[in-house]
All heavy atoms as an XYZ file, in Angstrom:
861
protein
N     -76.603    -13.349    -85.713
C     -76.893    -11.940    -85.548
C     -78.369    -11.709    -85.891
O     -78.870    -12.215    -86.888
C     -75.979    -11.155    -86.487
C     -75.788     -9.725    -86.105
S     -74.686     -8.933    -87.272
C     -73.436     -8.396    -86.181
N     -79.073    -10.953    -85.056
C     -80.501    -10.744    -85.277
C     -80.746     -9.736    -86.402
O     -79.838     -9.021    -86.823
C     -81.153    -10.240    -83.986
O     -80.717     -8.928    -83.736
N     -81.985     -9.715    -86.852
C     -82.358     -8.812    -87.943
C     -82.173     -7.351    -87.535
O     -81.687     -6.541    -88.311
C     -83.808     -9.074    -88.347
C     -84.294     -8.143    -89.428
C     -83.846     -8.280    -90.728
C     -85.175     -7.108    -89.133
C     -84.280     -7.426    -91.722
C     -85.608     -6.254    -90.116
C     -85.157     -6.411    -91.419
N     -82.555     -7.039    -86.299
C     -82.440     -5.659    -85.819
C     -80.980     -5.224    -85.777
O     -80.636     -4.101    -86.142
C     -83.072     -5.518    -84.445
N     -80.104     -6.139    -85.358
C     -78.681     -5.804    -85.298
C     -78.122     -5.589    -86.700
O     -77.328     -4.672    -86.933
C     -77.912     -6.904    -84.580
N     -78.532     -6.450    -87.651
C     -78.082     -6.283    -89.031
C     -78.566     -4.961    -89.618
O     -77.822     -4.263    -90.307
C     -78.602     -7.444    -89.901
C     -77.861     -8.763    -89.764
C     -78.590     -9.854    -90.536
C     -76.441     -8.628    -90.288
N     -79.816     -4.626    -89.319
C     -80.375     -3.385    -89.836
C     -79.648     -2.181    -89.243
O     -79.328     -1.232    -89.953
C     -81.860     -3.320    -89.498
C     -82.596     -2.217    -90.202
C     -84.085     -2.244    -89.898
O     -84.509     -2.844    -88.930
N     -84.853     -1.585    -90.729
N     -79.354     -2.238    -87.952
C     -78.632     -1.141    -87.310
C     -77.238     -1.005    -87.901
O     -76.751      0.099    -88.138
C     -78.554     -1.379    -85.807
N     -76.584     -2.117    -88.170
C     -75.247     -2.065    -88.755
C     -75.298     -1.505    -90.172
O     -74.478     -0.695    -90.571
C     -74.626     -3.468    -88.770
C     -73.319     -3.528    -89.508
C     -72.162     -2.979    -88.966
C     -73.235     -4.112    -90.755
C     -70.963     -3.018    -89.655
C     -72.050     -4.150    -91.451
C     -70.908     -3.608    -90.896
O     -69.731     -3.636    -91.588
N     -76.328     -1.934    -90.935
C     -76.436     -1.494    -92.322
C     -76.697      0.002    -92.409
O     -76.268      0.654    -93.356
C     -77.543     -2.265    -93.030
N     -77.390      0.551    -91.424
C     -77.750      1.961    -91.467
C     -76.847      2.837    -90.603
O     -77.106      4.021    -90.466
C     -79.197      2.146    -91.017
C     -80.241      1.492    -91.916
C     -81.624      1.666    -91.310
C     -80.194      2.077    -93.318
N     -75.807      2.254    -90.021
C     -74.970      3.047    -89.120
C     -74.197      4.106    -89.896
O     -73.713      3.862    -91.007
C     -73.998      2.148    -88.354
O     -73.067      1.601    -89.253
N     -74.063      5.313    -89.332
C     -73.383      6.402    -90.026
C     -71.896      6.138    -90.239
O     -71.286      6.668    -91.162
C     -73.574      7.597    -89.103
C     -74.550      7.206    -88.087
C     -74.667      5.731    -88.111
N     -71.301      5.278    -89.414
C     -69.860      5.032    -89.550
C     -69.539      4.338    -90.870
O     -68.431      4.454    -91.388
C     -69.363      4.197    -88.374
O     -70.028      2.961    -88.368
N     -70.492      3.629    -91.444
C     -70.250      2.940    -92.711
C     -70.203      3.922    -93.872
O     -69.566      3.684    -94.876
C     -71.344      1.901    -92.976
C     -71.265      0.755    -91.985
C     -72.107     -0.422    -92.381
N     -71.674     -0.958    -93.665
C     -72.507     -1.280    -94.648
N     -73.777     -1.110    -94.496
N     -72.058     -1.764    -95.776
N     -70.925      5.017    -93.762
C     -71.010      5.966    -94.859
C     -70.176      7.221    -94.638
O     -70.197      8.125    -95.452
C     -72.468      6.409    -95.065
C     -73.404      5.277    -95.346
C     -74.334      4.886    -94.411
C     -73.354      4.602    -96.556
C     -75.199      3.850    -94.668
C     -74.218      3.567    -96.813
C     -75.143      3.180    -95.856
N     -69.502      7.299    -93.542
C     -68.855      8.564    -93.200
C     -69.911      9.440    -92.565
O     -70.803      8.964    -91.902
N     -69.881     10.712    -92.785
C     -70.885     11.616    -92.209
C     -72.145     11.584    -93.055
O     -72.084     11.587    -94.275
C     -70.326     13.027    -92.125
C     -69.174     13.083    -91.136
C     -68.840     14.478    -90.809
N     -70.020     15.165    -90.318
C     -70.114     15.727    -89.135
N     -69.107     15.686    -88.336
N     -71.201     16.359    -88.782
N     -73.300     11.561    -92.408
C     -74.572     11.483    -93.123
C     -74.870     12.781    -93.878
O     -75.607     12.785    -94.842
C     -75.720     11.200    -92.146
C     -75.672      9.809    -91.544
S     -75.868      8.534    -92.768
C     -77.632      8.393    -92.792
N     -74.301     13.875    -93.441
C     -74.579     15.154    -94.076
C     -74.063     15.193    -95.516
O     -74.556     15.934    -96.345
C     -73.936     16.285    -93.282
C     -74.484     16.409    -91.883
C     -73.624     17.305    -91.030
O     -72.561     17.735    -91.483
O     -74.035     17.562    -89.892
N     -73.051     14.402    -95.797
C     -72.444     14.442    -97.116
C     -73.233     13.675    -98.167
O     -72.859     13.668    -99.326
C     -71.016     13.875    -97.048
C     -70.122     14.742    -96.181
O     -70.396     15.924    -96.018
N     -69.093     14.153    -95.626
N     -74.315     13.010    -97.773
C     -75.062     12.212    -98.723
C     -75.878     13.084    -99.678
O     -76.183     12.683   -100.779
C     -76.000     11.250    -97.986
C     -75.289     10.142    -97.210
C     -76.309      9.276    -96.501
C     -74.424      9.303    -98.128
N     -76.282     14.297    -99.264
C     -77.083     15.180   -100.109
C     -76.288     16.436   -100.415
O     -75.630     16.988    -99.552
C     -78.379     15.593    -99.403
C     -79.435     14.550    -99.356
S     -80.902     15.207    -98.562
C     -81.882     15.601    -99.963
N     -76.366     16.853   -101.639
C     -75.701     18.102   -101.993
C     -76.587     19.264   -101.582
O     -77.758     19.093   -101.277
C     -75.443     18.163   -103.510
O     -76.711     18.158   -104.173
C     -74.600     16.993   -103.960
N     -76.020     20.452   -101.604
C     -76.776     21.634   -101.195
C     -77.950     21.877   -102.131
O     -79.046     22.230   -101.699
C     -75.857     22.849   -101.164
N     -77.752     21.681   -103.433
C     -78.843     21.924   -104.376
C     -79.973     20.914   -104.189
O     -81.150     21.255   -104.315
C     -78.321     21.870   -105.816
O     -77.817     20.578   -106.094
N     -79.633     19.665   -103.853
C     -80.666     18.657   -103.617
C     -81.469     19.009   -102.365
O     -82.699     18.868   -102.342
C     -80.035     17.274   -103.474
N     -80.772     19.481   -101.335
C     -81.465     19.884   -100.115
C     -82.402     21.048   -100.394
O     -83.540     21.074    -99.931
C     -80.457     20.275    -99.032
C     -79.730     19.113    -98.420
C     -78.724     19.557    -97.365
O     -78.712     20.750    -97.011
O     -77.967     18.707    -96.907
N     -81.929     22.028   -101.141
C     -82.766     23.184   -101.475
C     -83.985     22.746   -102.271
O     -85.098     23.233   -102.046
C     -81.958     24.210   -102.274
C     -80.927     24.943   -101.447
C     -80.035     25.824   -102.296
O     -80.261     25.906   -103.524
O     -79.108     26.423   -101.739
N     -83.776     21.817   -103.202
C     -84.893     21.343   -104.021
C     -85.942     20.652   -103.161
O     -87.145     20.860   -103.341
C     -84.365     20.381   -105.094
C     -85.399     20.034   -106.134
C     -84.807     19.173   -107.235
O     -83.632     19.381   -107.592
O     -85.538     18.304   -107.717
N     -85.472     19.837   -102.213
C     -86.403     19.156   -101.310
C     -87.174     20.177   -100.485
O     -88.400     20.087   -100.331
C     -85.639     18.175   -100.387
C     -86.530     17.683    -99.262
C     -85.113     17.001   -101.196
N     -86.469     21.189    -99.966
C     -87.131     22.211    -99.162
C     -88.163     22.995    -99.978
O     -89.260     23.285    -99.500
C     -86.101     23.177    -98.570
C     -85.245     22.604    -97.443
C     -84.188     23.608    -97.025
C     -86.103     22.231    -96.254
N     -87.813     23.315   -101.226
C     -88.747     24.042   -102.088
C     -89.978     23.191   -102.362
O     -91.118     23.672   -102.296
C     -88.047     24.465   -103.398
C     -89.059     24.933   -104.422
C     -87.028     25.552   -103.124
N     -89.768     21.916   -102.646
C     -90.892     21.020   -102.923
C     -91.804     20.901   -101.712
O     -93.033     20.981   -101.831
C     -90.375     19.621   -103.326
O     -89.454     19.778   -104.401
C     -91.497     18.706   -103.724
N     -91.192     20.722   -100.553
C     -91.983     20.603    -99.320
C     -92.746     21.896    -99.071
O     -93.936     21.887    -98.729
C     -91.071     20.261    -98.115
C     -91.802     20.418    -96.806
C     -90.545     18.839    -98.253
N     -92.089     23.040    -99.265
C     -92.754     24.322    -99.062
C     -93.926     24.518    -99.993
O     -94.996     24.980    -99.585
N     -93.734     24.150   -101.260
C     -94.833     24.289   -102.225
C     -96.000     23.381   -101.863
O     -97.165     23.769   -101.947
C     -94.328     23.957   -103.632
C     -93.422     25.018   -104.221
C     -92.824     24.595   -105.553
O     -92.975     23.406   -105.926
O     -92.197     25.438   -106.207
N     -95.686     22.168   -101.447
C     -96.742     21.220   -101.079
C     -97.538     21.739    -99.892
O     -98.777     21.724    -99.895
C     -96.127     19.850   -100.737
O     -95.331     19.431   -101.846
C     -97.192     18.818   -100.452
N     -96.809     22.206    -98.871
C     -97.500     22.726    -97.686
C     -98.315     23.965    -98.025
O     -99.438     24.138    -97.542
C     -96.489     23.052    -96.585
C     -95.805     21.846    -95.926
C     -94.757     22.313    -94.944
C     -96.831     20.982    -95.231
N     -97.754     24.834    -98.854
C     -98.466     26.044    -99.235
C     -99.748     25.748    -99.985
O    -100.791     26.350    -99.731
N     -99.692     24.809   -100.928
C    -100.899     24.480   -101.682
C    -101.940     23.828   -100.788
O    -103.142     24.103   -100.917
C    -100.564     23.563   -102.861
O    -100.140     22.303   -102.392
N    -101.498     22.972    -99.873
C    -102.450     22.332    -98.961
C    -103.112     23.378    -98.068
O    -104.336     23.350    -97.862
C    -101.736     21.287    -98.105
N    -102.318     24.331    -97.564
C    -102.879     25.377    -96.708
C    -103.860     26.240    -97.496
O    -104.920     26.624    -96.987
C    -101.754     26.234    -96.129
N    -103.519     26.550    -98.742
C    -104.419     27.336    -99.579
C    -105.744     26.643    -99.798
O    -106.810     27.264    -99.766
N    -105.697     25.336   -100.024
C    -106.929     24.576   -100.228
C    -107.787     24.578    -98.967
O    -109.010     24.703    -99.033
C    -106.597     23.139   -100.635
C    -106.079     23.028   -102.048
C    -105.681     21.609   -102.369
C    -105.057     21.538   -103.762
N    -104.539     20.208   -104.060
N    -107.135     24.442    -97.836
C    -107.879     24.434    -96.571
C    -108.562     25.777    -96.351
O    -109.740     25.845    -95.982
C    -106.926     24.108    -95.391
C    -107.588     24.386    -94.057
C    -106.476     22.659    -95.464
N    -107.823     26.867    -96.588
C    -108.396     28.206    -96.399
C    -109.554     28.434    -97.363
O    -110.620     28.952    -96.981
C    -107.309     29.290    -96.573
C    -107.909     30.670    -96.640
C    -106.299     29.207    -95.448
N    -109.395     28.035    -98.623
C    -110.468     28.216    -99.600
C    -111.711     27.428    -99.211
O    -112.838     27.940    -99.291
C    -109.979     27.786   -100.982
N    -111.516     26.201    -98.760
C    -112.663     25.387    -98.339
C    -113.353     26.012    -97.138
O    -114.594     26.037    -97.055
C    -112.196     23.973    -98.009
N    -112.569     26.529    -96.207
C    -113.158     27.162    -95.024
C    -113.956     28.400    -95.405
O    -115.050     28.643    -94.875
C    -112.056     27.529    -94.036
N    -113.439     29.186    -96.357
C    -114.168     30.384    -96.799
C    -115.482     29.999    -97.468
O    -116.521     30.615    -97.234
C    -113.309     31.205    -97.763
C    -112.240     32.028    -97.081
C    -111.504     32.888    -98.079
C    -110.473     33.752    -97.392
N    -109.707     34.554    -98.354
N    -115.427     28.982    -98.327
C    -116.657     28.531    -98.999
C    -117.684     28.069    -97.969
O    -118.853     28.428    -98.026
C    -116.345     27.375    -99.951
C    -115.952     27.806   -101.336
C    -116.069     26.653   -102.314
N    -115.368     25.448   -101.885
C    -114.078     25.207   -102.085
N    -113.330     26.099   -102.704
N    -113.522     24.088   -101.682
N    -117.221     27.275    -97.021
C    -118.127     26.752    -96.002
C    -118.730     27.889    -95.186
O    -119.925     27.907    -94.911
C    -117.372     25.787    -95.074
O    -116.772     24.771    -95.880
C    -118.288     25.135    -94.079
N    -117.881     28.850    -94.801
C    -118.368     29.965    -93.986
C    -119.384     30.811    -94.747
O    -120.379     31.257    -94.176
C    -117.191     30.825    -93.547
N    -119.157     31.021    -96.034
C    -120.093     31.857    -96.790
C    -121.431     31.156    -96.997
O    -122.479     31.792    -96.976
C    -119.491     32.249    -98.139
O    -119.317     31.098    -98.937
N    -121.411     29.844    -97.175
C    -122.677     29.137    -97.397
C    -123.425     28.895    -96.096
O    -124.638     28.717    -96.102
C    -122.440     27.781    -98.086
O    -121.543     27.007    -97.306
C    -121.897     27.966    -99.478
N    -122.715     28.895    -95.007
C    -123.364     28.568    -93.734
C    -123.410     29.766    -92.781
O    -123.328     29.595    -91.577
C    -122.607     27.423    -93.044
C    -122.537     26.097    -93.780
C    -121.680     25.126    -93.033
C    -123.922     25.529    -93.972
N    -123.546     30.970    -93.325
C    -123.487     32.145    -92.454
C    -124.599     32.122    -91.402
O    -124.353     32.395    -90.226
C    -123.550     33.425    -93.281
O    -124.754     33.445    -94.022
N    -125.833     31.799    -91.813
C    -126.930     31.739    -90.835
C    -126.700     30.610    -89.842
O    -126.850     30.789    -88.626
C    -128.265     31.527    -91.546
C    -128.674     32.745    -92.354
O    -128.192     33.853    -92.012
O    -129.460     32.598    -93.304
N    -126.334     29.438    -90.377
C    -126.077     28.305    -89.498
C    -124.904     28.597    -88.574
O    -124.908     28.204    -87.414
C    -125.794     27.043    -90.322
C    -127.007     26.461    -91.013
C    -127.351     27.165    -92.318
O    -126.676     28.153    -92.662
O    -128.306     26.739    -92.986
N    -123.941     29.315    -89.128
C    -122.761     29.655    -88.330
C    -123.169     30.519    -87.138
O    -122.713     30.301    -86.018
C    -121.751     30.398    -89.202
C    -120.471     30.772    -88.497
C    -119.570     31.534    -89.432
C    -118.414     32.162    -88.685
N    -117.651     33.063    -89.527
N    -124.032     31.497    -87.394
C    -124.490     32.352    -86.295
C    -125.187     31.531    -85.220
O    -124.971     31.728    -84.026
C    -125.431     33.427    -86.829
C    -124.715     34.566    -87.475
C    -125.653     35.732    -87.739
N    -125.253     36.333    -89.009
C    -125.996     36.418    -90.092
N    -127.217     35.963    -90.082
N    -125.531     36.965    -91.193
N    -126.030     30.592    -85.677
C    -126.742     29.740    -84.721
C    -125.763     28.883    -83.922
O    -125.903     28.716    -82.706
C    -127.739     28.837    -85.450
C    -128.923     29.575    -86.013
C    -129.829     28.634    -86.779
C    -130.947     29.375    -87.481
N    -131.759     28.479    -88.307
N    -124.768     28.343    -84.627
C    -123.785     27.490    -83.954
C    -122.981     28.299    -82.947
O    -122.746     27.860    -81.813
C    -122.865     26.819    -84.991
C    -123.653     25.787    -85.790
C    -121.670     26.166    -84.325
C    -122.921     25.247    -86.995
N    -122.569     29.513    -83.357
C    -121.792     30.361    -82.443
C    -122.619     30.704    -81.215
O    -122.131     30.666    -80.083
C    -121.322     31.636    -83.178
C    -120.790     32.664    -82.208
C    -120.272     31.293    -84.212
N    -123.903     31.019    -81.450
C    -124.780     31.359    -80.328
C    -124.943     30.169    -79.382
O    -124.880     30.316    -78.156
C    -126.136     31.792    -80.876
C    -127.064     32.329    -79.836
C    -128.260     32.984    -80.478
N    -129.187     33.407    -79.460
C    -130.497     33.388    -79.579
N    -131.036     32.970    -80.701
N    -131.272     33.786    -78.610
N    -125.138     28.981    -79.943
C    -125.300     27.783    -79.114
C    -124.013     27.496    -78.337
O    -124.056     27.144    -77.156
C    -125.671     26.590    -79.988
N    -122.883     27.672    -79.007
C    -121.609     27.423    -78.330
C    -121.391     28.418    -77.198
O    -120.915     28.052    -76.117
C    -120.467     27.520    -79.330
N    -121.776     29.683    -77.435
C    -121.632     30.703    -76.393
C    -122.519     30.373    -75.204
O    -122.099     30.479    -74.044
C    -121.997     32.091    -76.953
O    -121.211     32.329    -78.111
C    -121.753     33.175    -75.945
N    -123.764     29.959    -75.493
C    -124.668     29.582    -74.400
C    -124.122     28.397    -73.614
O    -124.168     28.372    -72.383
C    -126.046     29.239    -74.954
C    -126.880     30.428    -75.316
C    -128.265     29.982    -75.735
C    -129.146     31.169    -76.024
N    -130.503     30.752    -76.414
N    -123.614     27.411    -74.332
C    -123.070     26.228    -73.662
C    -121.889     26.608    -72.787
O    -121.760     26.137    -71.654
C    -122.652     25.186    -74.696
N    -121.028     27.493    -73.318
C    -119.858     27.912    -72.542
C    -120.277     28.661    -71.281
O    -119.750     28.416    -70.194
C    -118.962     28.790    -73.403
C    -117.666     29.169    -72.723
C    -116.784     29.983    -73.625
N    -117.466     31.227    -73.985
C    -117.202     31.938    -75.048
N    -116.289     31.548    -75.899
N    -117.850     33.055    -75.303
N    -121.272     29.561    -71.414
C    -121.674     30.338    -70.242
C    -122.352     29.447    -69.213
O    -122.133     29.608    -68.010
C    -122.567     31.497    -70.646
O    -123.852     31.045    -70.964
N    -123.168     28.499    -69.681
C    -123.817     27.610    -68.710
C    -122.787     26.712    -68.030
O    -122.880     26.453    -66.823
C    -124.895     26.765    -69.383
O    -124.325     25.871    -70.302
N    -121.797     26.268    -68.782
C    -120.733     25.462    -68.169
C    -119.972     26.285    -67.138
O    -119.632     25.796    -66.056
C    -119.783     24.954    -69.244
N    -119.728     27.554    -67.472
C    -119.036     28.433    -66.531
C    -119.845     28.604    -65.253
O    -119.308     28.579    -64.144
C    -118.793     29.788    -67.203
C    -117.648     30.562    -66.613
C    -117.433     31.877    -67.319
N    -116.847     31.695    -68.636
C    -117.050     32.483    -69.677
N    -117.841     33.525    -69.571
N    -116.460     32.258    -70.830
N    -121.181     28.773    -65.420
C    -122.046     28.911    -64.245
C    -121.987     27.664    -63.372
O    -121.871     27.743    -62.148
C    -123.490     29.159    -64.684
C    -123.824     30.605    -64.926
C    -125.335     30.825    -64.928
N    -126.058     29.943    -65.820
C    -126.287     30.182    -67.107
N    -125.842     31.279    -67.664
N    -126.969     29.324    -67.838
N    -122.059     26.503    -64.013
C    -122.028     25.246    -63.259
C    -120.706     25.093    -62.520
O    -120.667     24.709    -61.346
C    -122.268     24.049    -64.209
C    -121.960     22.733    -63.528
C    -123.697     24.062    -64.711
N    -119.616     25.438    -63.196
C    -118.294     25.305    -62.572
C    -118.183     26.240    -61.372
O    -117.707     25.850    -60.296
C    -117.186     25.587    -63.605
C    -117.106     24.434    -64.598
C    -115.842     25.791    -62.933
C    -116.226     24.700    -65.791
N    -118.643     27.494    -61.541
C    -118.567     28.442    -60.426
C    -119.430     28.000    -59.252
O    -119.025     28.113    -58.091
C    -118.979     29.842    -60.894
C    -117.913     30.478    -61.748
O    -116.736     30.118    -61.671
N    -118.304     31.427    -62.578
N    -120.631     27.482    -59.561
C    -121.510     27.006    -58.488
C    -120.850     25.839    -57.748
O    -120.867     25.762    -56.524
C    -122.852     26.551    -59.073
C    -123.885     26.204    -58.015
C    -125.165     25.694    -58.628
C    -125.977     26.835    -59.193
N    -127.326     26.407    -59.627
N    -120.224     24.928    -58.501
C    -119.551     23.788    -57.894
C    -118.388     24.256    -57.032
O    -118.179     23.745    -55.927
C    -119.047     22.831    -58.992
O    -120.138     22.497    -59.840
C    -118.477     21.570    -58.401
N    -117.637     25.258    -57.532
C    -116.531     25.794    -56.735
C    -117.039     26.359    -55.419
O    -116.453     26.125    -54.357
C    -115.803     26.905    -57.510
C    -114.817     26.433    -58.517
C    -114.120     27.641    -59.129
C    -113.224     27.278    -60.269
N    -112.651     28.467    -60.910
N    -118.128     27.115    -55.493
C    -118.676     27.702    -54.266
C    -119.092     26.615    -53.285
O    -118.796     26.691    -52.083
C    -119.867     28.599    -54.602
C    -119.473     29.948    -55.145
C    -120.645     30.910    -55.145
N    -121.755     30.478    -55.986
C    -121.887     30.768    -57.276
N    -120.968     31.484    -57.888
N    -122.939     30.348    -57.951
N    -119.786     25.590    -53.801
C    -120.240     24.518    -52.913
C    -119.062     23.783    -52.282
O    -119.071     23.479    -51.093
C    -121.122     23.535    -53.683
C    -122.500     24.060    -53.953
C    -123.368     23.017    -54.625
C    -124.755     23.552    -54.868
N    -125.625     22.564    -55.527
N    -118.033     23.491    -53.101
C    -116.886     22.766    -52.548
C    -116.143     23.613    -51.525
O    -115.671     23.091    -50.516
C    -115.917     22.329    -53.657
O    -115.560     23.456    -54.439
C    -116.509     21.262    -54.528
N    -116.054     24.931    -51.775
C    -115.356     25.765    -50.792
C    -116.147     25.817    -49.489
O    -115.577     25.802    -48.396
C    -115.127     27.178    -51.337
O    -116.342     27.866    -51.473
N    -117.502     25.862    -49.592
C    -118.321     25.838    -48.379
C    -118.123     24.539    -47.608
O    -117.993     24.535    -46.378
C    -119.800     26.003    -48.740
C    -120.187     27.404    -49.113
C    -121.670     27.474    -49.445
C    -122.058     28.863    -49.913
N    -123.485     28.909    -50.312
N    -118.107     23.432    -48.331
C    -117.927     22.128    -47.683
C    -116.550     22.058    -47.023
O    -116.405     21.568    -45.897
C    -118.122     20.986    -48.704
C    -117.677     19.667    -48.132
C    -119.567     20.919    -49.144
N    -115.538     22.576    -47.715
C    -114.185     22.552    -47.154
C    -114.118     23.402    -45.890
O    -113.516     22.987    -44.886
C    -113.192     23.051    -48.189
N    -114.735     24.589    -45.943
C    -114.743     25.444    -44.745
C    -115.443     24.747    -43.592
O    -114.981     24.785    -42.449
C    -115.447     26.773    -45.049
C    -114.628     27.739    -45.844
C    -115.415     29.012    -46.092
C    -114.721     29.922    -47.069
N    -115.531     31.098    -47.399
N    -116.577     24.118    -43.893
C    -117.335     23.412    -42.864
C    -116.498     22.282    -42.263
O    -116.481     22.092    -41.037
C    -118.617     22.857    -43.460
O    -119.293     22.058    -42.530
N    -115.797     21.541    -43.112
C    -114.968     20.440    -42.633
C    -113.830     20.965    -41.763
O    -113.504     20.388    -40.713
C    -114.410     19.660    -43.812
N    -113.225     22.090    -42.175
C    -112.150     22.682    -41.367
C    -112.676     23.121    -40.008
O    -112.035     22.910    -38.977
C    -111.541     23.887    -42.093
C    -110.633     23.525    -43.234
C    -110.082     24.779    -43.891
C    -109.256     24.465    -45.119
N    -108.812     25.679    -45.807
N    -113.863     23.745    -40.032
C    -114.456     24.191    -38.762
C    -114.728     23.010    -37.849
O    -114.429     23.045    -36.648
C    -115.765     24.926    -39.045
C    -115.679     26.396    -38.785
C    -117.022     27.081    -38.923
N    -117.101     27.688    -40.242
C    -118.009     27.434    -41.159
N    -118.960     26.574    -40.922
N    -117.989     28.032    -42.323
N    -115.280     21.949    -38.397
C    -115.590     20.756    -37.612
C    -114.321     20.141    -37.044
O    -114.273     19.740    -35.872
C    -116.329     19.718    -38.480
O    -117.465     20.342    -39.054
C    -116.756     18.519    -37.675
N    -113.269     20.080    -37.862
C    -112.001     19.508    -37.398
C    -111.410     20.361    -36.278
O    -110.917     19.823    -35.271
C    -111.026     19.415    -38.566
N    -111.463     21.696    -36.435
C    -110.917     22.572    -35.395
C    -111.711     22.426    -34.104
O    -111.142     22.378    -33.006
C    -110.952     24.017    -35.878
N    -113.030     22.327    -34.230
C    -113.880     22.161    -33.049
C    -113.565     20.843    -32.346
O    -113.460     20.791    -31.114
C    -115.339     22.197    -33.473
O    -116.177     21.899    -32.406
N    -113.407     19.780    -33.121
C    -113.089     18.475    -32.538
C    -111.731     18.520    -31.846
O    -111.548     17.955    -30.759
C    -113.101     17.412    -33.620
N    -110.783     19.214    -32.439
C    -109.445     19.332    -31.851
C    -109.526     20.051    -30.501
O    -108.915     19.628    -29.511
C    -108.551     20.102    -32.817
C    -107.097     20.083    -32.490
C    -106.315     20.766    -33.598
C    -104.853     20.846    -33.277
N    -104.125     21.570    -34.327
N    -110.297     21.150    -30.469
C    -110.463     21.884    -29.213
C    -111.139     21.010    -28.168
O    -110.763     21.012    -26.982
C    -111.284     23.152    -29.449
C    -110.504     24.254    -30.112
C    -111.248     25.572    -30.051
N    -112.579     25.521    -30.672
C    -112.838     25.807    -31.946
N    -111.846     26.176    -32.746
N    -114.062     25.738    -32.405
N    -112.123     20.249    -28.611
C    -112.840     19.378    -27.692
C    -111.907     18.316    -27.106
O    -111.936     18.037    -25.908
C    -113.998     18.712    -28.424
O    -114.655     17.807    -27.591
N    -111.066     17.746    -27.943
C    -110.120     16.728    -27.471
C    -109.149     17.346    -26.473
O    -108.847     16.757    -25.426
C    -109.373     16.096    -28.668
C    -108.194     15.272    -28.209
C    -110.330     15.234    -29.472
N    -108.673     18.540    -26.765
C    -107.751     19.208    -25.844
C    -108.426     19.481    -24.501
O    -107.833     19.320    -23.433
C    -107.254     20.523    -26.451
C    -106.202     20.344    -27.508
C    -105.688     21.693    -27.977
C    -104.588     21.532    -28.992
N    -104.097     22.833    -29.467
N    -109.688     19.921    -24.572
C    -110.437     20.209    -23.348
C    -110.567     18.961    -22.492
O    -110.329     18.979    -21.280
C    -111.818     20.751    -23.721
C    -112.585     21.319    -22.554
C    -113.956     21.864    -22.959
N    -113.937     22.711    -24.133
C    -114.532     22.427    -25.293
N    -115.185     21.279    -25.437
N    -114.484     23.252    -26.310
N    -110.929     17.846    -23.133
C    -111.089     16.581    -22.404
C    -109.746     16.145    -21.824
O    -109.666     15.674    -20.686
C    -111.685     15.498    -23.332
C    -111.636     14.122    -22.676
C    -113.110     15.857    -23.697
N    -108.667     16.341    -22.601
C    -107.340     15.950    -22.106
C    -106.959     16.772    -20.882
O    -106.395     16.233    -19.900
C    -106.323     16.121    -23.216
N    -107.284     18.068    -20.887
C    -106.972     18.906    -19.708
C    -107.757     18.439    -18.496
O    -107.242     18.381    -17.378
C    -107.300     20.378    -20.020
C    -106.232     21.071    -20.833
C    -106.399     22.584    -20.806
N    -107.738     23.051    -21.132
C    -108.156     23.403    -22.354
N    -107.323     23.332    -23.377
N    -109.400     23.808    -22.549
N    -109.034     18.095    -18.699
C    -109.853     17.616    -17.587
C    -109.302     16.330    -16.999
O    -109.299     16.104    -15.793
C    -111.297     17.395    -18.038
C    -112.078     18.664    -18.186
C    -113.526     18.361    -18.532
C    -114.331     19.623    -18.710
N    -115.723     19.338    -19.079
N    -108.823     15.453    -17.905
C    -108.268     14.169    -17.442
C    -107.004     14.372    -16.616
O    -106.745     13.650    -15.669
C    -107.980     13.255    -18.647
C    -109.213     12.823    -19.408
S    -110.389     11.917    -18.430
C    -109.581     10.359    -18.298
N    -106.208     15.380    -17.002
C    -104.983     15.669    -16.248
C    -105.304     16.124    -14.838
O    -104.596     15.812    -13.890
C    -104.172     16.751    -16.957
C    -103.346     16.271    -18.095
C    -102.511     17.422    -18.616
C    -101.694     17.024    -19.817
N    -100.920     18.149    -20.352
N    -106.377     16.896    -14.707
C    -106.735     17.435    -13.399
C    -107.193     16.353    -12.441
O    -107.083     16.502    -11.236
C    -107.844     18.479    -13.558
C    -107.329     19.796    -14.052
C    -108.425     20.841    -13.992
N    -108.443     21.548    -15.263
C    -109.503     21.840    -15.972
N    -110.689     21.490    -15.560
N    -109.405     22.478    -17.114
N    -107.717     15.269    -12.959
C    -108.250     14.221    -12.076
C    -107.179     13.346    -11.503
O    -106.098     13.222    -11.818
C    -109.242     13.362    -12.838
C    -110.492     14.122    -13.140
C    -111.488     13.255    -13.820
N    -112.658     14.053    -14.150
C    -113.680     13.598    -14.760
N    -113.733     12.347    -15.126
N    -114.710     14.361    -15.014
């Protein structure tokens, strides 16, 4: 029997009955409270650090926001210009294809007449 099979057998729920019965309600509540406290303290630390950073870097923050806004607007301009160019190229290609189709039909009609 392979190691994976032994491990699966050792951890199978049928050996222990239902897995839910392994923890009591008070133990589950305690785990949830501990996890909640841990997450809350971590979130508090993150918020405090962000506030400290923002207060010390207010001038730099303004510069960064301004640079980011400029970058976003220039990217938007480039994207719009590219969209316009691609739509023009697509229209031109459609026109050329339609013209070629008409030309082929015209030649085919002439060939039929001969």
